[in-house]
LUMFI-376293 format. One line per field, with one value per residue (C-alpha): z, y, x; residue number from 1. Coordinates in steps of 0.5 Angstrom, whole numbers, plus 500, padded with zeros to 3 digits. Example, Ala and Ser with C-alpha at 12.3 -4.5 7.8 and 13.67 -1.06 7.14 Angstrom:
residues 2
zz [516,514] .
yy [491,498] .
xx [525,527] .
k [1,2] .
//
This chain:
residues 481
zz [353,354,354,351,344,346,341,339,337,329,330,329,335,338,344,349,347,348,346,341,341,334,336,332,336,340,348,351,351,344,343,347,344,337,340,342,336,332,337,337,329,329,335,331,325,329,332,325,323,329,329,321,323,328,324,318,324,326,319,317,324,326,319,317,323,322,321,314,312,316,312,306,307,309,302,298,302,301,293,295,301,296,290,296,298,291,291,297,295,289,293,299,293,291,285,283,279,276,272,276,275,268,269,273,268,263,267,268,260,258,263,260,253,253,257,254,247,246,249,254,260,266,269,263,263,270,269,262,266,271,265,262,269,270,263,265,271,266,262,267,270,264,262,269,271,264,260,266,264,271,274,274,267,265,269,267,259,261,264,257,253,257,257,250,249,254,250,243,246,249,244,250,252,259,260,264,265,265,258,254,248,244,246,248,256,260,263,270,274,271,273,280,281,279,283,289,289,292,294,299,304,311,318,320,313,313,306,302,299,306,307,301,304,311,307,303,309,313,307,305,312,313,306,309,316,317,310,307,300,305,308,302,298,304,303,296,297,302,298,291,291,297,295,289,293,297,291,292,286,285,278,280,286,282,277,283,286,279,278,284,284,277,280,286,281,277,284,286,279,278,285,284,277,281,286,282,276,270,268,264,261,266,272,275,273,280,284,283,288,294,293,294,300,303,302,304,310,312,313,306,304,297,298,299,304,309,309,312,311,318,317,322,320,320,326,324,329,328,324,329,335,336,342,346,352,355,356,350,344,338,332,327,329,326,325,321,322,318,322,323,318,319,321,316,315,322,323,316,310,309,307,307,299,300,305,309,309,314,316,319,324,327,334,335,338,346,349,351,345,339,333,328,323,325,327,325,319,318,312,310,305,302,297,292,287,283,277,280,287,292,296,300,301,305,310,315,320,325,327,332,334,340,339,336,332,330,324,323,318,314,308,302,307,304,310,305,300,305,307,300,299,305,302,295,292,290,288,291,287,292,299,302,306,311,314,320,316,309,304,302,295,293,295,302,303,301,305,312,312,312,311,313,308,310,307,302,302,308,309,313,314,317,324,324,325,319,315,317,315,309,303,307,311,313,311,304,306,313,315,321,328] .
yy [824,823,816,810,808,802,797,796,790,791,792,800,804,810,814,819,826,829,836,836,843,845,851,851,852,846,845,850,844,844,851,852,846,849,856,853,850,857,861,856,856,863,864,859,863,870,867,865,872,875,871,873,880,880,877,882,887,885,885,892,895,896,899,894,895,903,906,908,901,898,902,901,893,894,898,892,887,890,888,881,882,885,880,874,876,875,868,866,866,861,857,856,854,849,851,854,861,861,867,873,875,875,879,884,886,886,891,896,896,896,902,906,904,907,913,915,913,912,919,916,919,916,915,911,907,905,902,899,895,893,890,886,883,881,878,874,872,870,866,862,861,858,853,851,850,849,846,842,843,843,850,849,847,852,858,856,856,863,866,864,867,873,875,874,879,884,884,885,890,894,893,890,897,900,906,912,918,923,921,920,916,920,927,930,932,929,933,935,934,927,926,928,924,918,919,921,913,911,917,921,924,920,921,918,917,911,908,909,902,900,903,900,893,895,897,890,886,888,887,880,878,880,876,870,870,873,873,868,868,866,861,858,858,854,849,848,848,843,838,840,834,835,842,840,836,842,846,851,855,852,855,862,862,859,865,870,867,868,875,877,874,878,885,884,883,889,893,892,893,900,902,900,903,910,909,907,911,906,900,894,887,883,887,881,875,875,875,868,864,870,870,863,862,868,865,858,860,864,858,857,849,847,842,847,849,853,860,866,873,875,869,863,857,857,854,848,843,836,834,828,832,837,840,837,841,839,845,849,849,846,850,846,842,836,832,826,821,815,809,807,802,795,789,784,780,778,776,774,777,772,776,783,784,784,789,787,790,796,795,801,804,811,813,813,818,818,821,828,829,833,830,828,831,838,837,833,829,823,818,813,807,810,805,806,801,801,797,790,792,794,800,801,797,801,805,808,813,819,824,829,836,835,828,824,818,813,809,802,796,792,794,795,796,803,808,812,812,815,820,822,822,827,832,832,828,822,821,816,811,811,814,820,825,831,836,840,838,840,835,834,837,837,845,844,838,842,848,844,838,838,832,831,826,820,821,822,827,831,838,835,843,845,843,839,845,848,842,842,849,850,851,854,860,865,871,872,876,875,868,865,865] .
xx [327,320,316,319,315,310,308,301,298,299,306,306,309,306,308,305,305,312,315,321,324,327,330,337,343,344,345,350,355,355,355,361,364,363,365,372,374,372,376,382,382,382,387,392,391,392,398,402,400,403,410,411,410,415,420,419,419,426,429,426,428,421,419,414,410,410,403,404,406,400,395,399,398,390,389,393,389,382,383,383,378,373,374,374,367,364,368,365,358,360,364,358,353,358,361,368,370,377,375,375,382,381,375,378,383,377,373,378,380,373,372,379,377,370,372,378,378,370,368,363,362,366,359,357,363,363,356,358,364,359,354,360,361,354,354,360,357,351,356,359,352,349,355,355,347,344,349,352,359,363,364,372,372,367,370,377,375,372,378,382,377,376,384,384,378,381,388,384,380,386,391,395,396,396,391,393,387,393,395,389,391,386,390,384,384,378,373,376,370,369,377,376,370,374,380,376,373,379,383,379,383,380,382,389,391,386,385,379,379,379,372,369,372,369,362,362,364,358,353,356,356,349,347,351,349,342,339,334,339,345,341,339,346,348,343,344,352,351,346,344,340,336,335,332,327,326,324,329,331,338,339,337,341,347,346,346,352,356,353,355,362,363,361,365,371,369,368,375,378,375,377,384,384,382,387,393,391,393,390,393,390,394,392,388,392,396,389,387,391,391,384,383,387,384,377,379,383,377,373,370,369,371,366,360,355,360,363,363,366,368,373,371,367,359,356,354,351,351,344,343,343,337,336,331,328,321,317,318,313,315,316,311,305,307,313,313,319,322,323,330,333,331,335,332,338,338,331,330,326,320,314,318,316,309,306,300,294,293,300,301,296,297,295,287,283,282,276,277,282,280,277,282,277,278,286,292,293,288,289,284,284,291,294,300,302,309,307,306,309,304,307,301,295,289,293,289,293,291,296,295,298,303,304,310,308,313,312,315,315,320,323,318,312,311,314,317,312,307,311,312,305,304,309,306,312,308,301,297,292,287,285,283,287,285,290,286,280,282,282,289,292,299,300,297,301,307,305,303,308,315,319,327,329,334,341,343,337,339,343,349,351,344,341,335,330,333,332,325,324,328,324,318,321,316,320,322,328,331,333,329,331] .
k [1,2,3,4,5,6,7,8,9,10,11,12,13,14,15,16,17,18,19,20,21,22,23,24,25,26,27,28,29,30,31,32,33,34,35,36,37,38,39,40,41,42,43,44,45,46,47,48,49,50,51,52,53,54,55,56,57,58,59,60,61,62,63,64,65,66,67,68,69,70,71,72,73,74,75,76,77,78,79,80,81,82,83,84,85,86,87,88,89,90,91,92,93,94,95,96,97,98,99,100,101,102,103,104,105,106,107,108,109,110,111,112,113,114,115,116,117,118,119,120,121,122,123,124,125,126,127,128,129,130,131,132,133,134,135,136,137,138,139,140,141,142,143,144,145,146,147,148,149,150,151,152,153,154,155,156,157,158,159,160,161,162,163,164,165,166,167,168,169,170,171,172,173,174,175,176,177,178,179,180,181,182,183,184,185,186,187,188,189,190,191,192,193,194,195,196,197,198,199,200,201,202,203,204,205,206,207,208,209,210,211,212,213,214,215,216,217,218,219,220,221,222,223,224,225,226,227,228,229,230,231,232,233,234,235,236,237,238,239,240,241,242,243,244,245,246,247,248,249,250,251,252,253,254,255,256,257,258,259,260,261,262,263,264,265,266,267,268,269,270,271,272,273,274,275,276,277,278,279,280,281,282,283,284,285,286,287,288,289,290,291,292,293,294,295,296,297,298,299,300,301,302,303,304,305,306,307,308,309,310,311,312,313,314,315,316,317,318,319,320,321,322,323,324,325,326,327,328,329,330,331,332,333,334,335,336,337,338,339,340,341,342,343,344,345,346,347,348,349,350,351,352,353,354,355,356,357,358,359,360,361,362,363,364,365,366,367,368,369,370,371,372,373,374,375,376,377,378,379,380,381,382,383,384,385,386,387,388,389,390,391,392,393,394,395,396,397,398,399,400,401,402,403,404,405,406,407,408,409,410,411,412,413,414,415,416,417,418,419,420,421,422,423,424,425,426,427,428,429,430,431,432,433,434,435,436,437,438,439,440,441,442,443,444,445,446,447,448,449,450,451,452,453,454,455,456,457,458,459,460,461,462,463,464,465,466,467,468,469,470,471,472,473,474,475,476,477,478,479,480,481] .
//
């Protein structure tokens, strides 16, 4: 859409101003297509569940679909859901956690031993259990992000260590608050508080753990869908290399994902301990496959970058299909795009190894337009060498707000080098750059120039607009849009 690019006499391309809408979401047709695929996927899963429920209802003469049984299933499902929400964060960020089952048993055992044997109050014992979960999350994050051990191996080893330590700590015993091992009865007020975490009498017999699950679902749905934290998790999981180029704190977010996964496993362990009234070291060993199945069937991708709490895939329009509608202002005042790949093999490669002087010239000011000294980007005499290779030689370019400027040239002409210098990812040897009249600096370039790299530096699971703003979000807490 817009006017076709016109070739100038020096081989560069420019165009008349056109508006590019960078609002995420794509056209109405794209939205309907993705909504239809999500509905079809959820509908197929729901149909399978209904068929299985119908079969069991017939075999049990209707008892399977009774209210009491369905509420019991909801209570049992809440444990898998709560643990799965934490695992979803780890998978979204592109990692794997196999230690949550063993951690579930460890947290329950730490709570029981510290409360029933060591004499710690139930409040302190619960806090200690969560501290242990945080420590395990830090352990997993350290070996995954610092030591660079693949998370599959790191968390598998952690699972074995945790289970062995749990057997040692609990002496392979099962703990029941009604029968303390020390023979001393527990404080009735503390026991009432503990059992009340999962045994409150709610209307219609609704399980208390179902209420915890709904609260956690709302929180995690917000984290993944509307918060900056979730947006960056998906960006990191989609392409860690691009996330590093975008200066995202990759390690910090991976640590946070492992810690939150550990805390959710601990929460499920505490709630189950309070409901059942007993805790054993092997209590969480059966959770591994059900939780993974729930997370993957619910829409998370093992390759990272995608996952939701509500059970359907995240909306991810193709990055190559931005919504282009004239008449709406662009979100950013400047878009710098790399030129299309050159077909050098078809035209010959003679002369492509040595870029010509002033090989890329931008659009020149015309009468009545703002002076480039006040608005836009002005480059004068920009040069860059890599050893004996000349990447840029006295480049001059003007780019003004509202205009999309295409820069073309053969391989080695310096297109990518120019973009990297503008974005602060490379340093020029000589030359001057101003942005809206301000002398260029690495900080200014980073804040004012957004670069969407060609593959493999793209975030394939994000839209074009999201690729542009990632790492430069206006809000510290909420996702843009």
